[in-house]
N, C-alpha and C positions, 0 to 999 in steps of 0.2 A: 505478591499476594500470599498471606499466610493462611493457616487452617481456619482462623477465626474471622476472616474478612473476605467479603465478596463485593463485586461492583454491582451497579444497578441492573445491568443486563443479565448478570448471573441470577440475581434475585427474580427478575421477570421470568427467566427460563424455569427456575425452581417453582414459581407460582403456577406456571402452566402445568408443571408435572403434578401438582397437587390434585388434579382431576384425573390422574392416570392411576389405575389400580396396579399395585405392585405384584411381584411374583408370588408372595405369600397370599394364600386364599383369604385371610382375614386381616391383612396388614394394609394400611392406607397412609399415604404421605399427607403431612399437614404443614402449614406455615402460620406462625403467629407473630405478628409485629408487636413487640412488647411496648414500643413507644407510642404507636398510634392505636393500639388495642383493636387491630383488625386481624381476623383469622380467615384462612382459606382451607377448605376441607373437600374431600371427595364426595361425590353424590351419595355413595353408599353410607357414609357416616351421617350425612345430613338426613337420610331416610330413616336410619335406625334410631337416631336420637331426636328426630322430629325438630330439626333446627330450621331457622328462617330461610337460609340459602347456603350455597357452598362458599360464599364470601360475605361477611357481615361485620359491621362496626359494633362497638360496645360488647366485645367478645367476653370479657371477664364477667360482667354482670349477667350476661345471657347464660353462660355456662354455670355460674354460681347458682342461678335460679333453678337449675335442674340437677344440681349435684346433691347427692344424699346428705342429709343433715349431719350425719356422723363423719362424713368426709370433707365437709365444706371448709372447716377451719384449716385442715391440712392443705386443701387446694389453695386457699387464700395465702397461706404462709409460703407455699412453694412459688407462686407467681410473684410474690413480693421479693423473695430471695433472688429469683431470676432477673427481675427488673433492676436490682441493685448490684448485679454481678456476683451474687453470693454462690452461684452454681454454674458449672460448665456443662458437663454431661448430666443428663437428667433422666430418671426413670421413676415412674410413680403409677399407682393404680387407684382409680376412683370409680364410684358408682354413679351413673347418670340416668335420670328418668327418661324413658322412651316415649312419653306422651300417652302411655296407656297404664299409668300407675304401676309400672314395673321398672326396676332399676337394672341397667345393663352394666356389668363390670367392664371397665375400659382400662387398658394399659397404655401409658404414654411414654414413649422413649424419644429423647431428642437432644439437641446441642444448640447452645446459643451462639449465633454468628453475628458479627458486626458488618453491616453492609452499607458503609458510607452514609450518605444522606438519607437512605431508606430506614436507617435505625438499626436496633438490635432485634434479630429475628430468632425465635425458637423454631427450629425445623426438625422434623423427624418422622416417627411412625405412630399412628394410632392403631391399636390391635383390638379387634372385636372377635373374641374366640368363644362364642357360646358353646361350641362343641367340646371345649376343653374346660368347662366349668362344672363344678360339683352341683348336682341337682338339689341337694339339701341346703347347702350354705351359700351357694353362688360364688364360692371362692374358686380362683383358678387352680387347675390341677398341677401335678408334678411336671407334666410335659411342658406347661407354660412357664413354670419356674426355671426349667432347664433353658428354655429359649431366652428368657429375660436375662439370666445369668450369663449365658454364652455371648449374647450381644454386648454386654458390658465388658466381659473379659476380652473379647476381640478388639474392642475400642481402646482398652487401657493396658492390656498385657498382664496386669496383676491387680488384685483387689484386696481391700481391707474392710473388715466388718465381722459379721457373725451369722450363724444359722442356729435358731432355737427351735428344736423339735418338741412338740407337746403331745401328750396322750391323756385322755380322760380316763381316770381310774374309777372303775365301778360302772362303766357304761354297759357292759354285758349284763350285769346284775339288773340294771334299770330296764334293759330290753326284755329280760326274762320276766321281771316282776310286773312291769307296767305296759309292755308292748313297744314295738319299734317306733311308733309315732312319738311316744314320750322320749325315747332315746334320741330320735332325730331332732326333737325340739331342744333338748339339752345340748346336743352337738352344735346346733345352729346358734344358740345363745352364747356358747363359748366362742364360736367363730366371730360373732358380733363383738364380744368383749375384746377379742384380739385386735379387731379393727379400731376399737375405741382407744385402747391404751397405746397403740403404736404411734410413732412420730411419722412425719411426712416422708422420710427416707426408708421406712421399713415396710416391706410387702408381706402379705399373708397368703398362704396357699394351703390347700388340702392335699396331703400326700398319702401314699399307700398305707394300708393297715390302720385306718381310722385315726390318723394322726394329722396334726396341723403344724406347719412350719412357718416361722417368721424369719425373713431374710433381710439383712442390711448389708449393702456393699459400698456404703458411702462414708466409711471411716469410724463408725461406732465400735465400741470395744466390749469386752466381757462384762465389765462393770455396768455398762448401759443395759446389756441384755438381762443382767440379774435384777436391775431396778424394774425393767419392763415385766419380768416374771413376777416380782413382788406385787406390782400393780394389778396384774392379771389375777393373782390369788385373791386380792381384795374384791375384784369384780365377781369372782366365783362365789365368794361369801355373800355378796349382794344377790346373786342369782338364786342361791339356796334360800335366802331370806324371803325374796319375792315369791318363791314357789312354796312358801310356808313350810320349808324343810320336808316337803312330800318326797323329794328325792335328794340324796346326799352323794356327793362325788368329790374327787380331788383332781388336781392337775399335776402330773409329773413332767419333768423337762430334762432334755439333754442339750448341752450347749457346746458348740465348737466355734471358737473365735480365731480369726486369721489376720495376718498383717502382710501386705505385699505378696499375696499368695497367688500363684498361677494354676492351682489345682483345678481340675474339672469339678463341676458341681456334684457329679455322681460320687466322687471320693469324699467330698465334704458331707454329703448326706449319709454316707456310710458311717462316718465318724460321729455325726450327730445322733444317728440311730443307735450306735454302740453306746454312746453316753446315756441315751434314754434307757436302754436296757440295764446298764450298770446302776443307774439311779433307782430303777425298780427293785433291783437286788438289795440295794443298801437301805431301802425304805421308800414307800410311795410318798407322793405329795412333797417332793423336793426337787431341787435342780442339781444335776451332776455335770461338772465341768470336764470336758474331754481331757483324758490322761494318755499321753503318747506311749508310756511304758505299758500300761494295761492294754492299750489297743494293739501294740506289737505282739503281746502274748495272745490276744484274741485272733489276730491274723495268722500267727503261727499255728494256732489250734485248728483254724479252718484249713490251712495248708496240709497239716497232718491228717485231718479228716478225709480230705480228697485223696491223699495218697493211700490211706487205709481202704477207702472205697475201691480204688483201683486194684489193690492187692486182693481184696475179697473176690472181685470179678475175675481176677487172673488166678483162680484156683488157690487162693490164700498164699500166694507167693510172698515171701518175706516173714510170714508168721512162723514161729518156732516155740516149742515147749522146752523150758529148762526145768531141772529137778533138783530139789534140795533134800538131803537125807533127814529122816526122822529116826531117832535111836531110842532104845529101851533104857529109860532112866534108872531102872532098878539094877541094871548090870554094870552101870558106869561108876567107877571109883576114881578118886584123885587125891593126891597129897600136895596139891598146889604146884607141883613141878612136873608130874607125869600123870597121864590119863590112861586108864585101862578099862577093859570090859566093854568096849564099844560094840554094840550089836544093832546094825541097821535093820529096822523092821518095816520101813516104808519110805515114801518120798512125797513131798508136796510139789505138785505141778504148777509152774509159774510161767505166765505168758510173756513172750518177747516178740518184738517186731523190728525189722530192719529194712532199710533201703539205702542205695548208694549215696543219696543226697543227705540224709539225716543220720545215718549210722544206726546203731541198735538202741531201741527205747524199751523201757521196762513197763510192767503192768500199771504202775502208778501213773505213768504218763499217757498211756493209750486207752486203758479201760474206761475212764470218765468220758473220753471222746467217743468210744464205741457205744457207750450207754446213751449219750445225748443224741447220737445220730441214728440209733436203732440198729447199727451194725452188730451189736452185741448178740443178736439172735442167731445170725448165720455163723459168726465166729464162735459163739458158745457151743453150737452143734459140732463144729470142727474140733474144738477142744475136747469135748466129751469122747468123740470117736478116737482121736489121736491118743489121749491119755489112757483110755480103757484098753486100747490095743497094746500100748506100751506096757501096761501092767500085766497083761496076759503073757507077753514075752518074758518079762522078768519073773513071773511065777514059775518059769522053767528052772530058775535057780533057787527060788524059795516060794513054796506054795502058799505061805502065810503072808508074804510081802503085800502090803496094801498101798494103794495110790490115793492121795488126797487131792481133790479137785475143787477149786473155788467156784461157787455159783454167784453170779451177780443178781441182785434183787430185780434188775430190769429183765433178766431172763425169765423170771416168773411173770412179769408184766407183759413182755413183748413176744413170748413164744409159748408153745405147749411143752413145758419142761418135762412133764411125765413122758410124753411121746419121744422127746429128744433123748432122754436117758434110756428108755426102752430100746430105741433104735441103736444106740451106741452099744448096749449090752448084746444085742443080737448080732451086730456086725463084728464085734471084737471077740465074742465067745468067752469073755472073762467071767470069773466067778463073782457074782454080786457081792459076796462077803468080803472080797478084797478091795472093794471100792468104798471110799469115804468122800462124801460131798460136804464141803465147808461153806457155811453161810455166816454172814456177819451179824452179830447180835442186834445192833441198833436198827438195822433195816427191816427186820422181820417180826419182832416181838408182837404178840397179840394180833396176828393177822389170820383171820378165819380160813381163808382159802389156802393160805400157806400150811395151816395145820392139817388140812385134808391131804395136801400133796405130800407132806412129810410122813403122814400115816401110810401113804402108798409106798414111799421109799422104805419104810420100816417093814411093810409086808413083802417087799421085794428083797429083803435082807441086806439092803444097802444102809451103811451107817452114816450118821450125820454128826459133824463136829461144829461147834460154835467158835468161830474165829474172832480174834481181838476181844475176847471176853474182858469186861471191866471198863470198856470205853463207851458203853451204851447204858441200857437200863440196869444191867446186872441183877436181874430178878430171877432167882433160881427156880421159883415155882413155874414160871413160864418156860424156862429152859428145860425143866423136867417134862413138861407137856409136849415139847418138841421132840421127844425121844432122842435127846442129844447123847452121843456116845462119849465125846471128849470135849472139855473146855480148854481152848488154847488161850493162855494168858498173854496179853500183849507184851511186847518186848520192853515197853516203858516200865511195867511193873518189875520186870527182872532187873533192869539196869538200876532202878532206884534201890532195890533190895541188896545189890552187891556193891554199889558205888557210893550212895549218899551217906552222909554222916548219921542221918536218922534211919538208916537201912533196917534197923531192928524192927521198927514199926511196920515197914513195908513187908518184911519177912513174916511177921505175925499175920498180916492180911492174907498173904499168899497161903500160909499154913492153914488159916481158917477156911479159905476157899477150897483147898485140897481136901480137907477133912469133910466139909459139907458135900463136895462132889462125890467123894467115896461113899458117904452115907446114902447118897441118892443113886448109887450104882453107876457113877460116871467116872471117867478118867480125866487127868489133867496133863496138858503138855505145856511146858515152859519154853517160850520162844526167846530168841536173842541171846542164847548161851554162847559166849565168845572166848572164854579162857578157862584154863584148868582151875583158877581161883574161883570162877563162877560156880563150877561144879562142886568144889569143896564147900562153898557157902550154902548152896541150894540143896545138896544131898540130904541133909537132915529133914527137909520138908516133905520128902517121900512123894515127889511127883512121879508120874507114870512114863512120860516121854520128854525128851529134849529135842530142840531144834535150834540151830544157830551155826555161825561161821566156824566154831570150834570143830564141828563134825563135817563141815563142807558147805561151800557156797553154792548157789544155784548154777548148774552147768548143763550142757547139752546131754542128750541121752547116751551118746558114745562116751563122753567124759565121765558121766555118772557111773556107768558099768565098769569102766577101767579103774576108777577110784575106789569103788565099793565092792568089787567082786569078792574080795577076801572076807568081807563082812556078811555077804549074802550066803547064808548056810541053811540048808533045810534040815533042821534037827529033828 
């Protein structure tokens, strides 16, 4: 006897078991003879769906009469395919009327068995999970999606299909403008649209975060999902039209397709949700197909974030400040072969973080993650105290030596930056005039609260530099209002000025910025100075400071003092 055949006695035993409630609180065994159109059901199912008895003839017509109109065609097609041998394992979801003008969502999972003279039998489980249904849409929840997927994965070992995650863009605005009732109505209409455009092998669920997921594990592919999404967008247009455009919204989607995949549903949902997020970043109202390379980067970022969180909790273990020298440009001379007159007047503090697993990572790799996670607030306070204290120590060699410290825009958003700076000043006992706080031009311009904070820094005698000048608004009027001390020209300006064939025009731009800054009482620092030739080319432009690998790479505090002790002179 093989998996798809049973004798009459086995069938009779199975029919007897149809009246036995299974271990699952909402799962019930059923038997449906596809040849004789006779079905056997448990008493609980009969009661919920108001059926004639727990065994009755003309089963297809009886069930069709109580099947939701939108599901009826799918139900008929599925039974027809089962009768012709078009399906083996079967899972589907339909809504059946319960006799009280209310539709009960029912999940049917089964397998067609050949039982000799008794005919072909669809046997399996009917699931009534009212407690795992969304109150607004009636859709099964994510927990039911997991149960359905796991059952099929256990039976098959690997699955082929797709998961399409959907989000209604503009729902929050609808809730705020028209109320939650209208928002719920829109969500319900979209859920109904999903039911309408799906085929009989695709199930619809409401998942966390006001999202809907369509799942197919019966062999459809990404192209099928894309066509389904296109149909859904047409339905959304119809919904808006029927509502007289009183509300307007769009549908974004993230798609993950899989072939002979044995992954758990949790992992596939993560990929679908990631794709949905990427789609939102690239523009709403479109579908984003899962990209494994981008997902790997995303997972790595999450891993780094957790490691950073552990470091913060463990007294900032792994965090370290590196320092790059800033020199007085007016003292430096070069004949393209030899450089002279180097006078270190300060240093820029640059964040580094390391762990045994990942090695050392620079600020460009970790600061964005710190900002996104909110860890920038505690790490920012640690940086201020660390660098202010270091400046105080180096002022023993040079009382005028200054320390430049980068401030993240998120530090202004996530913490009380004035209090943080004041606390660092008090703990370090450093002279405020030796501290320079660097802010990035594009992140701060025309920010009213920022202006108030920078005014306070000015009153505290702390200087402010504008980093990466030229990459943002480049509006000197706003820069002047920020009480900027120095404009730091981005290294890309410098490289073009000394390397490009049209470097002459770049040099004129730099010269113009320097003259304007001087007229406004500001200094200019040129970043990215890497060779004696760079100095020879840039010297006529009369910048105030240089910074770059020619004068030193970012190094630890110990290495910095060893390399620059001879330049640190208190004149």
